[in-house]
C-alpha positions in Angstrom: 10.3 -13.3 -25.1 12.3 -15.4 -22.8 13.8 -19.3 -21.9 13.6 -20.8 -19.4 15.0 -23.7 -20.3 16.1 -24.9 -24.0 13.3 -25.0 -26.4 11.0 -23.8 -24.0 9.6 -20.4 -24.2 7.6 -18.5 -21.8 5.3 -15.3 -22.2 5.9 -11.9 -19.7 2.7 -11.4 -17.8 3.8 -8.0 -16.1 6.5 -6.3 -14.9 5.9 -4.8 -11.8 8.5 -2.4 -10.2 10.0 -1.5 -6.2 10.1 1.8 -5.3 11.8 4.2 -3.0 12.1 7.7 -1.3 13.6 10.1 1.0 11.8 11.1 3.8 14.0 14.6 4.7 13.6 16.3 1.3 10.2 17.4 1.7 7.0 18.6 4.4 4.3 18.9 4.4 2.3 19.9 1.2 -0.5 22.2 0.9 -2.3 20.2 -1.8 -2.6 17.4 0.7 -3.6 19.1 3.7 -6.4 20.6 1.7 -7.6 17.2 0.6 -7.2 15.9 4.3 -9.7 19.0 5.5 -11.8 18.2 2.5 -12.0 14.7 3.3 -13.1 16.0 7.1 -15.8 18.4 5.8 -17.1 15.3 4.6 -16.8 12.9 7.0 -13.9 11.3 6.8 -11.1 11.0 9.5 -7.3 9.4 9.5 -6.7 7.0 12.7 -4.1 5.9 14.0 -5.0 1.6 14.8 -6.9 1.3 17.7 -8.6 -1.7 19.4 -12.0 -0.4 18.7 -10.8 0.1 15.1 -10.2 -4.0 14.8 -13.3 -5.6 13.7 -14.2 -2.9 10.9 -10.5 -2.9 10.2 -10.6 -6.4 9.4 -14.1 -6.8 7.5 -13.0 -4.0 5.5 -9.2 -5.9 4.6 -11.0 -9.4 4.3 -13.9 -8.1 1.7 -11.6 -5.5 -0.2 -8.2 -7.2 -0.6 -8.9 -11.1 1.0 -5.5 -12.9 1.4 -2.1 -12.2 2.2 -2.9 -8.5 3.5 -5.1 -10.1 6.1 -2.9 -11.8 7.4 -0.4 -8.4 7.7 -3.0 -6.0 9.4 -3.7 -9.0 12.0 0.0 -9.1 12.6 0.1 -5.5 12.8 -2.9 -4.9 15.1 -1.4 -7.7 17.5 1.9 -5.6 17.8 1.0 -2.5 18.1 -1.6 -4.0 21.2 1.7 -5.3 22.3 3.3 -1.6 22.8 4.4 -1.5 19.4 3.9 2.6 17.9 -0.1 3.1 16.0 0.8 5.3 13.4 2.6 1.9 11.8 -1.4 1.4 10.8 -3.6 4.4 9.5 -7.1 4.4 9.0 -9.6 6.1 7.0 -12.7 6.2 8.4 -16.1 7.3 8.2 -19.3 6.8 10.4 -17.0 4.2 12.0 -16.2 2.1 8.8 -13.3 1.8 7.1 -12.6 3.2 3.9 -8.9 2.5 3.5 -6.0 2.2 5.5 -1.9 2.1 5.0 0.8 0.4 6.8 4.2 0.8 7.4 6.9 -1.4 9.3 10.4 0.4 10.5 11.3 2.0 6.7 9.2 -0.6 5.0 5.5 1.0 2.8 2.5 -0.8 2.7 0.3 -2.6 1.6 -1.5 0.7 0.9 -5.6 -0.3 -0.2 -9.1 2.1 -0.6 -11.7 0.4 -1.0 -12.6 0.0 -5.0 -16.1 2.2 -4.4 -14.2 5.4 -2.5 -11.2 5.0 -5.1 -10.7 9.1 -6.9 -11.3 11.1 -3.5 -7.7 11.3 -2.8 -7.8 9.0 0.2 -5.2 6.7 -0.8 -3.4 9.7 -1.3 -3.6 11.5 2.4 -3.4 8.3 3.9 0.3 7.6 2.0 1.6 11.0 3.1 0.6 10.4 6.3 2.1 7.0 6.4 5.5 9.0 5.2 5.3 11.4 7.7 4.6 8.2 10.7 8.2 7.0 9.5 10.2 10.6 9.2 8.5 10.5 13.2 9.9 7.8 14.1 13.9 9.1 12.6 13.6 7.1 9.6 14.9 8.5 6.4 13.9 6.7 3.5 10.4 4.5 2.6 11.0 1.8 0.4 8.0 -0.9 -0.9 8.6 -3.7 -3.3 5.3 -4.4 -5.6 3.3 -1.7 -7.9 2.5 -1.2 -11.2 3.1 2.1 -13.1 -0.2 2.9 -13.5 -0.2 2.8 -9.7 2.9 4.3 -9.5 2.2 7.4 -11.4 -0.9 8.4 -10.1 0.0 8.3 -6.3 3.8 7.4 -5.6 5.6 9.4 -8.1 4.3 12.7 -6.3 6.1 11.6 -2.7 9.4 11.3 -4.9 9.4 8.2 -4.8 11.9 6.4 -7.8 11.8 3.0 -9.5 14.8 0.8 -7.8 13.9 -2.7 -9.5 11.8 -3.8 -11.9 10.7 -7.6 -12.3 9.4 -9.7 -14.4 6.4 -12.1 -14.1 6.4 -14.9 -16.5 4.3 -17.6 -17.7 5.3 -21.1 -19.2 2.9 -22.7 -21.3 4.2 -26.3 -20.3 2.8 -29.4 -22.6 2.4 -33.0 -21.4 0.5 -35.5 -24.1 -1.5 -32.7 -26.5 -2.3 -30.0 -23.7 -1.1 -27.2 -22.3 -1.6 -26.2 -19.0 
């Protein structure tokens, strides 16, 4: 329990975390390469963004991650088409359909997302590692992101050496006005 103002308590709703990892302490891992090879055998490729993927990627992000992620992807595509490195936006593609993507800008990693119907196949792990290697190839020494949950950290980010650097608290406060709560 916490207090935002005297006598008015609030409830903690969520405790997201920020994480970071060094990009100089590891190389490609055999298990990541094995997942990538297995996925390639299933018809999945991991491609740097190119203009031919524009509609499929925008459709994917709009459907699976509506909101601010659409803006991030659209801006990244524009920057790439204007000459920035294409490896800042990597897509998992199967039969012309985008199944997932990962993004970075300088040392900031993310967002990363995989279609809800495709989770559990290892796409996110391969996308993460491909993006970290793209960052490393650009001479970036560390990678960080601002917002994740403990479950995703344990399932995905810990394998790349990400460690918690900050914890946030999302709070909810009830406002009472003439007997009603909002």
